[in-house]
VOVO-66946 format. One record per residue: residue in three letters; residue number from 1; x, y, z of N, C-alpha, C in turn. Coordinates in nm, 3 decimals, decimal comma. Each point is the difference from the previous one (the first is absolute). Layout:
% VOVO-66946
res | n | n_x | n_y | n_z | ca_x | ca_y | ca_z | c_x | c_y | c_z
ALA | NUM | X | Y | Z | X | Y | Z | X | Y | Z
...
//
This chain:
% VOVO-66946
res | n | n_x | n_y | n_z | ca_x | ca_y | ca_z | c_x | c_y | c_z
MET | 1 | 27,755 | 8,949 | -7,353 | -0,070 | -0,029 | -0,124 | -0,131 | 0,078 | -0,005
ASN | 2 | -0,048 | 0,026 | -0,120 | -0,129 | 0,065 | -0,017 | -0,107 | -0,108 | -0,010
GLY | 3 | -0,051 | -0,042 | 0,114 | -0,096 | -0,109 | 0,002 | -0,136 | 0,042 | 0,050
ALA | 4 | -0,092 | -0,096 | 0,001 | -0,137 | 0,028 | 0,043 | -0,008 | 0,033 | 0,148
HIS | 5 | 0,104 | -0,033 | 0,077 | 0,000 | 0,029 | 0,144 | 0,011 | 0,149 | 0,028
ASP | 6 | 0,055 | 0,076 | -0,096 | 0,030 | 0,142 | 0,022 | -0,121 | 0,083 | -0,044
LEU | 7 | -0,105 | 0,003 | 0,085 | -0,127 | 0,061 | -0,037 | -0,012 | 0,145 | 0,043
GLY | 8 | 0,096 | 0,051 | 0,075 | -0,011 | 0,136 | 0,054 | -0,028 | 0,102 | -0,108
GLY | 9 | -0,102 | 0,083 | 0,019 | -0,031 | 0,108 | -0,093 | -0,077 | -0,043 | -0,123
MET | 10 | -0,029 | -0,130 | -0,016 | -0,072 | -0,046 | -0,118 | -0,151 | 0,009 | 0,021
MET | 11 | -0,072 | 0,029 | -0,108 | -0,145 | 0,012 | 0,006 | -0,067 | -0,130 | -0,044
GLY | 12 | -0,128 | -0,013 | 0,033 | -0,079 | -0,109 | -0,051 | -0,013 | -0,119 | 0,092
PHE | 13 | 0,066 | 0,004 | 0,116 | -0,006 | -0,114 | 0,091 | -0,098 | 0,024 | 0,115
GLY | 14 | -0,065 | 0,116 | 0,002 | -0,099 | 0,028 | 0,103 | 0,064 | 0,037 | 0,132
PRO | 15 | -0,083 | 0,043 | 0,094 | 0,052 | 0,041 | 0,131 | 0,043 | -0,120 | 0,084
VAL | 16 | 0,090 | 0,025 | 0,093 | 0,036 | -0,102 | 0,099 | -0,111 | -0,003 | 0,105
GLU | 17 | -0,060 | -0,116 | 0,018 | -0,112 | -0,014 | 0,092 | 0,038 | -0,097 | 0,112
PRO | 18 | 0,046 | 0,051 | 0,114 | 0,038 | -0,089 | 0,111 | -0,117 | -0,086 | 0,045
GLU | 19 | 0,029 | -0,124 | 0,029 | -0,103 | -0,093 | 0,047 | -0,020 | 0,017 | 0,150
ALA | 20 | -0,122 | 0,022 | 0,041 | -0,030 | 0,019 | 0,143 | 0,033 | -0,128 | 0,077
ASN | 21 | 0,072 | 0,016 | 0,111 | 0,037 | -0,115 | 0,085 | 0,067 | -0,111 | -0,081
GLU | 22 | 0,086 | 0,040 | -0,091 | 0,065 | -0,099 | -0,088 | 0,082 | -0,100 | 0,080
PRO | 23 | -0,017 | -0,129 | -0,025 | 0,081 | -0,100 | 0,070 | 0,143 | 0,000 | -0,052
VAL | 24 | 0,091 | -0,052 | 0,081 | 0,139 | -0,010 | -0,044 | 0,011 | -0,090 | -0,123
PHE | 25 | -0,075 | -0,110 | 0,001 | -0,002 | -0,094 | -0,112 | -0,145 | -0,025 | -0,040
HIS | 26 | -0,023 | -0,007 | -0,131 | -0,135 | -0,026 | -0,049 | -0,026 | -0,149 | -0,021
ALA | 27 | 0,102 | -0,081 | 0,005 | -0,015 | -0,145 | -0,015 | 0,119 | -0,066 | 0,069
ASP | 28 | -0,019 | -0,125 | 0,041 | 0,106 | -0,069 | 0,074 | 0,126 | -0,018 | -0,084
TRP | 29 | -0,015 | -0,016 | -0,133 | 0,119 | -0,020 | -0,084 | 0,089 | 0,125 | -0,001
GLU | 30 | -0,058 | 0,118 | 0,022 | 0,081 | 0,121 | 0,006 | 0,091 | -0,002 | 0,122
ARG | 31 | -0,051 | -0,049 | 0,111 | 0,080 | -0,016 | 0,121 | 0,119 | -0,093 | -0,028
LYS | 32 | -0,028 | -0,109 | -0,071 | 0,105 | -0,096 | -0,033 | 0,100 | 0,061 | -0,099
MET | 33 | -0,049 | 0,086 | -0,089 | 0,089 | 0,063 | -0,098 | 0,101 | 0,089 | 0,070
LEU | 34 | -0,043 | 0,076 | 0,098 | 0,092 | 0,083 | 0,077 | 0,102 | -0,087 | 0,072
ALA | 35 | -0,046 | -0,109 | 0,060 | 0,091 | -0,089 | 0,072 | 0,102 | -0,063 | -0,095
LEU | 36 | -0,044 | -0,044 | -0,117 | 0,091 | -0,060 | -0,097 | 0,104 | 0,101 | -0,048
THR | 37 | -0,044 | 0,123 | -0,022 | 0,093 | 0,103 | -0,047 | 0,107 | 0,028 | 0,105
LEU | 38 | -0,039 | 0,009 | 0,126 | 0,097 | 0,022 | 0,108 | 0,097 | -0,117 | 0,011
ALA | 39 | -0,055 | -0,120 | -0,004 | 0,084 | -0,119 | 0,015 | 0,096 | -0,016 | -0,117
ALA | 40 | -0,050 | 0,022 | -0,122 | 0,085 | -0,015 | -0,118 | 0,107 | 0,107 | -0,006
GLY | 41 | -0,034 | 0,124 | 0,040 | 0,099 | 0,106 | 0,002 | 0,113 | -0,029 | 0,096
ALA | 42 | -0,033 | -0,056 | 0,116 | 0,103 | -0,038 | 0,096 | 0,085 | -0,114 | -0,054
ALA | 43 | -0,063 | -0,093 | -0,072 | 0,071 | -0,117 | -0,051 | 0,097 | 0,036 | -0,112
ALA | 44 | -0,042 | 0,089 | -0,090 | 0,082 | 0,032 | -0,118 | 0,085 | 0,124 | 0,018
GLY | 45 | -0,044 | 0,092 | 0,088 | 0,081 | 0,117 | 0,030 | -0,011 | 0,114 | -0,099
TRP | 46 | -0,107 | 0,006 | -0,081 | -0,013 | 0,116 | -0,088 | -0,040 | 0,122 | 0,081
ASN | 47 | 0,019 | 0,119 | -0,056 | -0,028 | 0,123 | 0,073 | -0,136 | 0,058 | -0,037
ILE | 48 | -0,043 | 0,100 | 0,074 | -0,133 | 0,057 | -0,017 | -0,019 | 0,063 | -0,137
ASP | 49 | 0,108 | 0,056 | -0,057 | -0,012 | 0,064 | -0,131 | -0,017 | -0,104 | -0,110
ALA | 50 | 0,070 | -0,113 | 0,011 | -0,019 | -0,108 | -0,096 | -0,142 | -0,055 | 0,009
SER | 51 | -0,053 | -0,007 | 0,122 | -0,135 | -0,049 | 0,021 | -0,103 | 0,094 | -0,064
ARG | 52 | 0,021 | 0,130 | 0,017 | -0,091 | 0,097 | -0,061 | 0,003 | -0,011 | -0,152
PHE | 53 | 0,120 | -0,009 | -0,057 | 0,012 | -0,006 | -0,145 | -0,066 | -0,126 | -0,056
ALA | 54 | 0,013 | -0,111 | 0,071 | -0,062 | -0,125 | -0,046 | -0,152 | 0,013 | -0,009
ARG | 55 | -0,059 | 0,080 | 0,088 | -0,145 | 0,021 | -0,005 | -0,038 | 0,101 | -0,108
GLU | 56 | 0,085 | 0,099 | -0,022 | -0,030 | 0,105 | -0,099 | 0,017 | -0,049 | -0,144
ASP | 57 | 0,097 | -0,086 | -0,021 | 0,044 | -0,035 | -0,135 | -0,089 | -0,106 | -0,062
ARG | 58 | -0,118 | 0,044 | -0,044 | -0,091 | -0,095 | -0,065 | -0,091 | 0,073 | -0,099
ASN | 59 | -0,060 | -0,079 | -0,084 | -0,088 | 0,054 | -0,102 | -0,108 | 0,089 | 0,063
PRO | 60 | -0,024 | 0,119 | -0,056 | -0,102 | 0,089 | 0,058 | -0,138 | -0,064 | 0,013
ARG | 61 | -0,040 | -0,080 | -0,099 | -0,131 | -0,066 | 0,009 | -0,005 | -0,092 | 0,121
GLN | 62 | 0,108 | -0,076 | 0,021 | 0,006 | -0,091 | 0,114 | 0,002 | 0,078 | 0,131
TYR | 63 | 0,079 | 0,107 | 0,004 | 0,012 | 0,078 | 0,124 | -0,134 | 0,063 | 0,039
LEU | 64 | -0,065 | 0,063 | -0,095 | -0,123 | 0,073 | 0,030 | -0,119 | -0,092 | 0,028
ASN | 65 | 0,010 | -0,126 | -0,041 | -0,108 | -0,095 | 0,025 | 0,032 | -0,095 | 0,114
SER | 66 | 0,104 | 0,032 | 0,078 | 0,038 | -0,082 | 0,114 | -0,026 | 0,076 | 0,129
THR | 67 | -0,035 | -0,073 | 0,105 | -0,015 | 0,061 | 0,131 | 0,138 | 0,020 | 0,062
TYR | 68 | 0,003 | 0,070 | 0,113 | 0,126 | 0,032 | 0,067 | 0,083 | -0,126 | 0,026
TYR | 69 | -0,060 | -0,100 | 0,062 | 0,077 | -0,119 | 0,034 | 0,019 | -0,094 | -0,118
GLN | 70 | -0,081 | 0,010 | -0,103 | 0,030 | -0,072 | -0,123 | 0,129 | 0,052 | -0,062
ILE | 71 | 0,021 | 0,131 | 0,007 | 0,125 | 0,058 | -0,049 | 0,118 | -0,047 | 0,085
TRP | 72 | -0,019 | -0,011 | 0,130 | 0,105 | -0,055 | 0,087 | 0,033 | -0,144 | -0,041
TYR | 73 | -0,103 | -0,077 | -0,032 | 0,020 | -0,139 | -0,041 | 0,083 | -0,007 | -0,129
LEU | 74 | -0,035 | 0,080 | -0,098 | 0,073 | 0,000 | -0,127 | 0,145 | 0,045 | 0,020
GLY | 75 | 0,019 | 0,100 | 0,085 | 0,135 | 0,046 | 0,029 | 0,083 | -0,107 | 0,069
LEU | 76 | -0,064 | -0,072 | 0,093 | 0,072 | -0,105 | 0,073 | 0,042 | -0,112 | -0,094
LEU | 77 | -0,087 | -0,039 | -0,093 | 0,038 | -0,102 | -0,097 | 0,123 | 0,044 | -0,079
ARG | 78 | 0,001 | 0,125 | -0,043 | 0,115 | 0,053 | -0,075 | 0,128 | -0,010 | 0,082
LEU | 79 | -0,006 | 0,042 | 0,125 | 0,119 | 0,000 | 0,085 | 0,049 | -0,142 | 0,028
LEU | 80 | -0,092 | -0,090 | 0,029 | 0,039 | -0,139 | 0,028 | 0,067 | -0,064 | -0,122
GLU | 81 | -0,053 | 0,028 | -0,118 | 0,061 | -0,055 | -0,121 | 0,135 | 0,064 | -0,029
ASP | 82 | 0,009 | 0,132 | 0,016 | 0,125 | 0,071 | -0,026 | 0,112 | -0,047 | 0,092
HIS | 83 | -0,036 | -0,040 | 0,122 | 0,100 | -0,043 | 0,098 | 0,021 | -0,152 | -0,001
GLY | 84 | -0,058 | -0,066 | -0,096 | 0,024 | -0,143 | -0,015 | -0,066 | -0,089 | 0,103
LEU | 85 | -0,102 | 0,051 | 0,067 | -0,069 | -0,080 | 0,102 | -0,115 | -0,081 | -0,058
ILE | 86 | -0,052 | 0,041 | -0,114 | -0,100 | -0,079 | -0,072 | 0,028 | 0,016 | -0,149
GLY | 87 | -0,055 | -0,088 | -0,079 | 0,014 | 0,009 | -0,145 | -0,133 | 0,029 | -0,066
ALA | 88 | 0,006 | 0,046 | -0,125 | -0,122 | 0,030 | -0,074 | -0,087 | -0,126 | -0,015
ASP | 89 | 0,066 | -0,116 | -0,013 | -0,076 | -0,124 | -0,013 | -0,074 | -0,033 | 0,130
GLU | 90 | 0,060 | 0,037 | 0,115 | -0,066 | -0,026 | 0,128 | -0,118 | 0,096 | 0,021
ILE | 91 | 0,015 | 0,123 | -0,049 | -0,112 | 0,095 | 0,007 | -0,117 | -0,053 | -0,082
ALA | 92 | 0,032 | -0,049 | -0,121 | -0,106 | -0,053 | -0,087 | -0,065 | -0,124 | 0,060
ALA | 93 | 0,081 | -0,085 | 0,066 | -0,053 | -0,123 | 0,058 | -0,071 | 0,023 | 0,132
GLY | 94 | 0,031 | 0,113 | 0,068 | -0,061 | 0,028 | 0,129 | 0,055 | -0,084 | 0,113
ARG | 95 | 0,120 | -0,058 | -0,020 | 0,061 | -0,082 | 0,105 | 0,151 | -0,010 | -0,025
ALA | 96 | 0,072 | -0,042 | 0,101 | 0,145 | -0,017 | -0,013 | 0,032 | -0,118 | -0,089
LEU | 97 | 0,096 | 0,017 | -0,089 | 0,045 | -0,108 | -0,089 | 0,144 | -0,041 | 0,030
ARG | 98 | 0,066 | 0,073 | 0,091 | 0,139 | -0,028 | 0,036 | 0,017 | 0,017 | 0,150
PRO | 99 | 0,107 | -0,050 | 0,056 | 0,028 | 0,025 | 0,142 | 0,015 | 0,150 | 0,025
PRO | 100 | -0,034 | 0,046 | 0,120 | 0,007 | 0,144 | 0,027 | 0,143 | 0,052 | -0,008
ALA | 101 | 0,014 | 0,122 | -0,053 | 0,130 | 0,065 | -0,008 | 0,040 | 0,049 | 0,139
PRO | 102 | 0,130 | 0,010 | 0,029 | 0,043 | 0,053 | 0,130 | -0,036 | 0,148 | 0,014
VAL | 103 | -0,031 | 0,041 | 0,122 | -0,037 | 0,140 | 0,026 | 0,093 | 0,060 | 0,105
LYS | 104 | -0,001 | 0,132 | 0,008 | 0,090 | 0,069 | 0,091 | -0,042 | -0,014 | 0,146
ARG | 105 | -0,130 | 0,001 | 0,023 | -0,050 | -0,013 | 0,137 | -0,146 | -0,042 | -0,005
VAL | 106 | -0,051 | -0,047 | 0,112 | -0,140 | -0,037 | 0,012 | -0,062 | 0,090 | 0,107
LEU | 107 | -0,110 | 0,065 | -0,034 | -0,069 | 0,087 | 0,093 | -0,092 | -0,085 | 0,086
ALA | 108 | 0,038 | -0,019 | 0,126 | -0,080 | -0,081 | 0,092 | -0,124 | 0,075 | 0,045
ALA | 109 | -0,102 | -0,073 | 0,041 | -0,128 | 0,061 | 0,038 | 0,017 | 0,101 | 0,113
ASP | 110 | 0,090 | -0,028 | 0,096 | 0,017 | 0,091 | 0,113 | 0,080 | 0,124 | -0,035
GLN | 111 | 0,047 | 0,011 | -0,125 | 0,076 | 0,117 | -0,044 | -0,085 | 0,097 | -0,083
VAL | 112 | -0,122 | -0,041 | -0,032 | -0,080 | 0,076 | -0,095 | -0,039 | 0,137 | 0,056
VAL | 113 | -0,046 | 0,006 | 0,124 | -0,045 | 0,127 | 0,057 | 0,115 | 0,100 | 0,005
SER | 114 | 0,116 | -0,044 | 0,048 | 0,115 | 0,091 | 0,006 | 0,043 | 0,044 | -0,139
ARG | 115 | -0,014 | -0,090 | -0,099 | 0,034 | 0,035 | -0,138 | -0,092 | 0,109 | -0,052
LEU | 116 | -0,130 | -0,013 | 0,028 | -0,097 | 0,100 | -0,044 | 0,022 | 0,134 | 0,069
GLN | 117 | 0,045 | -0,003 | 0,125 | 0,019 | 0,123 | 0,077 | 0,137 | 0,063 | -0,023
GLN | 118 | 0,087 | -0,071 | -0,069 | 0,137 | 0,047 | -0,019 | 0,005 | 0,123 | -0,089
ARG | 119 | 0,072 | 0,100 | 0,044 | 0,021 | 0,121 | -0,079 | 0,138 | -0,011 | -0,067
VAL | 120 | 0,001 | -0,016 | -0,130 | 0,126 | -0,016 | -0,072 | 0,047 | 0,137 | -0,048
PRO | 121 | 0,115 | 0,047 | 0,047 | 0,047 | 0,132 | -0,043 | 0,057 | -0,005 | -0,141
TYR | 122 | -0,030 | 0,101 | -0,080 | 0,056 | 0,011 | -0,134 | 0,087 | 0,124 | -0,016
SER | 123 | 0,025 | 0,068 | 0,112 | 0,094 | 0,113 | -0,003 | 0,142 | -0,055 | -0,002
ARG | 124 | 0,089 | 0,072 | -0,067 | 0,138 | -0,043 | -0,014 | 0,094 | 0,119 | 0,015
ASP | 125 | 0,124 | -0,028 | 0,041 | 0,101 | 0,104 | 0,006 | 0,053 | 0,028 | -0,140
THR | 126 | 0,038 | 0,124 | -0,024 | 0,061 | 0,036 | -0,127 | 0,098 | 0,115 | 0,021
ASN | 127 | 0,105 | 0,000 | -0,077 | 0,097 | 0,111 | 0,004 | -0,036 | 0,110 | -0,098
ALA | 128 | -0,096 | -0,026 | -0,086 | -0,040 | 0,099 | -0,100 | -0,084 | 0,110 | 0,065
PRO | 129 | 0,027 | 0,126 | -0,028 | -0,083 | 0,108 | 0,055 | -0,135 | 0,005 | -0,070
ALA | 130 | -0,101 | 0,047 | 0,071 | -0,132 | 0,016 | -0,061 | 0,006 | 0,108 | -0,107
ARG | 131 | -0,061 | -0,030 | -0,113 | 0,002 | 0,095 | -0,111 | -0,100 | 0,113 | 0,020
PHE | 132 | -0,107 | -0,028 | 0,077 | -0,107 | 0,098 | 0,018 | -0,026 | 0,025 | 0,148
ALA | 133 | -0,064 | 0,115 | 0,029 | -0,035 | 0,038 | 0,137 | -0,147 | 0,041 | 0,003
VAL | 134 | -0,056 | 0,006 | 0,121 | -0,140 | 0,042 | 0,016 | -0,019 | 0,138 | -0,064
GLY | 135 | -0,105 | 0,012 | -0,079 | -0,031 | 0,126 | -0,067 | 0,050 | 0,008 | -0,143
ASP | 136 | 0,090 | -0,090 | -0,040 | 0,051 | 0,002 | -0,137 | -0,111 | -0,036 | -0,099
ARG | 137 | 0,000 | 0,068 | -0,114 | -0,090 | -0,034 | -0,108 | 0,066 | -0,106 | -0,087
VAL | 138 | -0,074 | -0,104 | -0,029 | 0,053 | -0,112 | -0,078 | -0,101 | -0,039 | -0,107
ARG | 139 | 0,044 | -0,087 | -0,088 | -0,089 | -0,059 | -0,100 | 0,032 | -0,149 | -0,007
THR | 140 | -0,103 | -0,082 | -0,003 | 0,023 | -0,144 | -0,013 | 0,041 | -0,032 | -0,143
VAL | 141 | 0,079 | -0,104 | -0,015 | 0,047 | -0,039 | -0,133 | -0,112 | -0,070 | -0,076
MET | 142 | 0,007 | 0,007 | -0,132 | -0,088 | -0,080 | -0,085 | 0,067 | -0,135 | -0,021
MET | 143 | -0,073 | -0,107 | 0,023 | 0,057 | -0,133 | -0,017 | -0,107 | -0,097 | -0,047
THR | 144 | 0,045 | -0,103 | -0,073 | -0,085 | -0,113 | -0,035 | 0,078 | -0,124 | 0,039
PRO | 145 | 0,000 | -0,033 | 0,129 | 0,087 | -0,108 | 0,049 | -0,048 | -0,138 | -0,042
ALA | 146 | 0,097 | -0,086 | -0,031 | -0,034 | -0,139 | -0,033 | -0,026 | -0,081 | 0,126
GLY | 147 | 0,059 | 0,043 | 0,113 | -0,013 | -0,074 | 0,124 | -0,076 | 0,079 | 0,105
HIS | 148 | 0,030 | -0,032 | 0,126 | -0,073 | 0,057 | 0,113 | 0,043 | 0,144 | 0,025
THR | 149 | -0,095 | 0,083 | 0,038 | 0,029 | 0,135 | 0,049 | -0,109 | 0,043 | 0,097
ARG | 150 | 0,035 | 0,092 | 0,088 | -0,098 | 0,054 | 0,094 | -0,042 | 0,142 | -0,038
LEU | 151 | 0,039 | 0,044 | -0,119 | -0,041 | 0,134 | -0,046 | -0,132 | -0,014 | -0,076
PRO | 152 | -0,111 | 0,050 | 0,057 | -0,130 | -0,015 | -0,067 | 0,000 | 0,068 | -0,137
ARG | 153 | -0,070 | -0,059 | -0,093 | -0,001 | 0,052 | -0,137 | -0,057 | 0,141 | -0,007
TYR | 154 | -0,101 | 0,030 | 0,082 | -0,068 | 0,129 | -0,015 | 0,079 | 0,119 | 0,055
VAL | 155 | 0,112 | -0,026 | 0,069 | 0,082 | 0,112 | 0,047 | 0,129 | 0,015 | -0,082
ARG | 156 | 0,021 | -0,084 | -0,100 | 0,123 | 0,008 | -0,078 | 0,002 | 0,125 | -0,087
GLY | 157 | 0,117 | 0,067 | -0,001 | 0,015 | 0,121 | -0,078 | -0,070 | 0,121 | 0,059
LYS | 158 | -0,037 | -0,006 | 0,127 | -0,076 | 0,108 | 0,064 | 0,086 | 0,075 | 0,102
PRO | 159 | -0,026 | 0,131 | 0,016 | 0,074 | 0,079 | 0,099 | -0,057 | -0,019 | 0,140
GLY | 160 | 0,088 | 0,009 | 0,099 | -0,043 | -0,011 | 0,138 | 0,100 | 0,066 | 0,092
THR | 161 | -0,027 | -0,009 | 0,130 | 0,086 | 0,063 | 0,101 | 0,039 | -0,104 | 0,104
ILE | 162 | 0,129 | -0,003 | 0,034 | 0,047 | -0,092 | 0,103 | -0,063 | 0,039 | 0,133
GLU | 163 | -0,069 | -0,095 | 0,060 | -0,074 | 0,024 | 0,124 | 0,073 | -0,059 | 0,120
LEU | 164 | 0,061 | -0,118 | -0,018 | 0,074 | -0,067 | 0,106 | 0,120 | -0,071 | -0,061
VAL | 165 | 0,107 | -0,014 | 0,080 | 0,117 | -0,078 | -0,039 | 0,013 | -0,115 | 0,099
HIS | 166 | -0,002 | -0,124 | -0,050 | -0,009 | -0,118 | 0,086 | 0,132 | -0,072 | 0,020
GLY | 167 | 0,109 | 0,045 | -0,061 | 0,123 | -0,077 | 0,006 | 0,007 | -0,101 | -0,113
ALA | 168 | 0,103 | -0,082 | -0,002 | 0,017 | -0,097 | -0,107 | -0,078 | -0,129 | 0,030
HIS | 169 | -0,061 | -0,055 | -0,103 | -0,078 | -0,123 | 0,012 | 0,029 | -0,092 | -0,119
VAL | 170 | -0,030 | -0,128 | 0,018 | 0,015 | -0,099 | -0,106 | -0,080 | 0,046 | -0,123
LEU | 171 | 0,061 | -0,009 | -0,118 | -0,067 | 0,039 | -0,124 | -0,079 | -0,119 | -0,055
PRO | 172 | -0,133 | 0,006 | 0,001 | -0,081 | -0,114 | -0,046 | 0,028 | -0,040 | -0,144
ASP | 173 | 0,029 | 0,097 | -0,085 | 0,022 | -0,027 | -0,143 | 0,116 | -0,098 | -0,020
SER | 174 | 0,098 | 0,004 | 0,087 | 0,114 | -0,090 | -0,007 | -0,024 | -0,127 | 0,081
ASN | 175 | -0,052 | 0,017 | 0,120 | -0,017 | -0,111 | 0,093 | -0,096 | -0,106 | -0,052
ALA | 176 | -0,101 | 0,042 | -0,074 | -0,102 | -0,094 | -0,050 | 0,057 | -0,100 | -0,098
HIS | 177 | 0,112 | 0,034 | -0,063 | 0,054 | -0,082 | -0,108 | 0,136 | -0,061 | 0,034
GLY | 178 | 0,031 | -0,005 | 0,131 | 0,123 | -0,065 | 0,043 | 0,126 | 0,075 | -0,036
ARG | 179 | -0,010 | 0,130 | -0,021 | 0,118 | 0,080 | -0,038 | 0,059 | 0,075 | 0,118
GLY | 180 | -0,037 | -0,040 | 0,121 | 0,053 | 0,064 | 0,119 | -0,091 | 0,109 | 0,053
GLU | 181 | 0,030 | 0,046 | 0,122 | -0,087 | 0,098 | 0,064 | 0,018 | 0,141 | -0,056
ALA | 182 | 0,118 | 0,034 | -0,049 | 0,026 | 0,128 | -0,066 | -0,066 | 0,117 | 0,072
PRO | 183 | 0,027 | 0,020 | 0,130 | -0,074 | 0,103 | 0,076 | 0,015 | 0,141 | -0,058
GLN | 184 | -0,110 | 0,072 | 0,005 | -0,004 | 0,140 | -0,044 | -0,077 | 0,083 | 0,102
TRP | 185 | 0,024 | 0,130 | -0,003 | -0,078 | 0,091 | 0,084 | -0,148 | -0,006 | -0,043
LEU | 186 | -0,086 | 0,008 | 0,100 | -0,144 | -0,009 | -0,022 | -0,066 | 0,129 | 0,048
TYR | 187 | -0,090 | 0,054 | -0,081 | -0,065 | 0,127 | 0,029 | -0,152 | -0,014 | -0,012
THR | 188 | -0,073 | 0,079 | 0,079 | -0,143 | 0,018 | -0,025 | -0,014 | 0,127 | -0,084
VAL | 189 | -0,067 | -0,015 | -0,113 | -0,019 | 0,113 | -0,092 | -0,148 | 0,034 | -0,006
ALA | 190 | -0,031 | 0,128 | 0,016 | -0,139 | 0,047 | -0,006 | -0,029 | 0,054 | -0,140
PHE | 191 | -0,111 | -0,047 | -0,058 | -0,041 | 0,044 | -0,134 | -0,134 | 0,072 | 0,010
ALA | 192 | -0,012 | 0,114 | -0,066 | -0,128 | 0,070 | -0,007 | -0,092 | -0,075 | -0,096
GLY | 193 | -0,127 | -0,010 | 0,038 | -0,095 | -0,072 | -0,083 | -0,006 | 0,053 | -0,142
ARG | 194 | 0,011 | 0,132 | -0,015 | -0,010 | 0,060 | -0,134 | 0,123 | -0,031 | -0,085
ASP | 195 | 0,115 | -0,027 | 0,066 | 0,118 | -0,042 | -0,077 | -0,015 | -0,143 | -0,050
LEU | 196 | -0,080 | -0,078 | 0,069 | -0,022 | -0,139 | -0,041 | -0,114 | -0,014 | -0,100
TRP | 197 | -0,110 | 0,074 | 0,021 | -0,121 | -0,023 | -0,078 | -0,051 | 0,123 | -0,076
GLY | 198 | 0,076 | 0,109 | 0,005 | -0,039 | 0,117 | -0,078 | -0,084 | 0,099 | 0,077
PRO | 199 | -0,037 | 0,111 | -0,065 | -0,070 | 0,110 | 0,068 | -0,137 | -0,035 | 0,054
GLN | 200 | -0,060 | -0,110 | -0,050 | -0,133 | -0,036 | 0,048 | 0,004 | -0,072 | 0,134
ALA | 201 | 0,120 | -0,035 | 0,048 | 0,013 | -0,072 | 0,126 | -0,032 | 0,093 | 0,118
ASP | 202 | -0,042 | -0,059 | 0,111 | -0,027 | 0,074 | 0,122 | 0,128 | 0,072 | 0,044
PRO | 203 | -0,001 | 0,132 | 0,011 | 0,122 | 0,072 | 0,036 | 0,051 | -0,030 | 0,140
SER | 204 | -0,085 | -0,059 | 0,085 | 0,043 | -0,033 | 0,137 | 0,066 | -0,137 | 0,009
THR | 205 | 0,001 | -0,075 | -0,111 | 0,053 | -0,137 | 0,001 | 0,152 | 0,000 | -0,004
THR | 206 | 0,060 | -0,076 | 0,092 | 0,144 | -0,024 | 0,000 | 0,023 | -0,150 | 0,019
ILE | 207 | 0,087 | -0,057 | -0,081 | 0,034 | -0,142 | 0,008 | 0,146 | -0,011 | 0,041
SER | 208 | 0,028 | -0,081 | 0,102 | 0,138 | -0,022 | 0,045 | 0,041 | -0,142 | -0,034
THR | 209 | 0,119 | -0,015 | -0,061 | 0,050 | -0,129 | -0,043 | 0,146 | -0,015 | 0,042
ASP | 210 | 0,035 | -0,118 | 0,050 | 0,140 | -0,027 | 0,034 | 0,077 | -0,034 | -0,127
CYS | 211 | 0,112 | 0,069 | -0,022 | 0,078 | -0,014 | -0,123 | 0,147 | -0,021 | 0,033
TRP | 212 | 0,060 | -0,102 | -0,059 | 0,144 | -0,019 | 0,013 | 0,073 | 0,102 | -0,086
GLU | 213 | 0,125 | 0,026 | 0,033 | 0,074 | 0,111 | -0,063 | 0,009 | -0,014 | -0,151
SER | 214 | 0,016 | -0,123 | -0,050 | 0,012 | -0,019 | -0,144 | -0,129 | 0,029 | -0,075
TYR | 215 | -0,111 | 0,017 | 0,074 | -0,127 | 0,037 | -0,062 | -0,010 | 0,150 | -0,023
LEU | 216 | 0,095 | 0,077 | 0,051 | -0,015 | 0,146 | 0,005 | 0,112 | 0,072 | -0,072
GLU | 217 | -0,032 | 0,120 | -0,048 | 0,099 | 0,093 | -0,055 | -0,041 | 0,141 | 0,043
PRO | 218 | 0,092 | 0,094 | 0,000 | -0,039 | 0,137 | 0,038 | -0,104 | 0,054 | -0,096
ALA | 219 | -0,097 | 0,073 | 0,053 | -0,106 | 0,054 | -0,085 | 0,056 | 0,112 | -0,086
//
């Protein structure tokens, strides 16, 4: 979707200013928000792409005026309601109004560290040959998706060069909406800054973006 989360290449938001010695959490509730998200994800079994879309899919005013973990909170409410674990009336009341719904699993306290350290592979086998090879010139497709995508808005319709071929991976555009993993070949594409932002861009600038095969066409 074309939402407020997709800020790449946009002007007017000022420079990124890293906070010196930034803590992992700025408030105790943020720590709890991370824990709730992990526990609820284990209980309901949604995937990482659905979780990302739940955070992205909101009014731009709300998104831009929310902190990082406030957005996680709003996304979690959406997911819990969509999966039938809470109701809109319970959200409004701030408490449970019905017995708890059954869940797939419970994440025990002694499983949390291993869960956080777990590396979940998203590579998949495929019989389809790769359409592109390193060095090929390609162009990203123009799209205005209604749902989730990992193709940044500022690189759409732009020429680039295949830099790396990663094999087949789960397609987020499908996986986020329960339509299956639909694995596709994944490539790193290098874009010249001037192809993205015009002749006034720094000629030494190169941006590399991971693109699934359906995002690309021959240049």
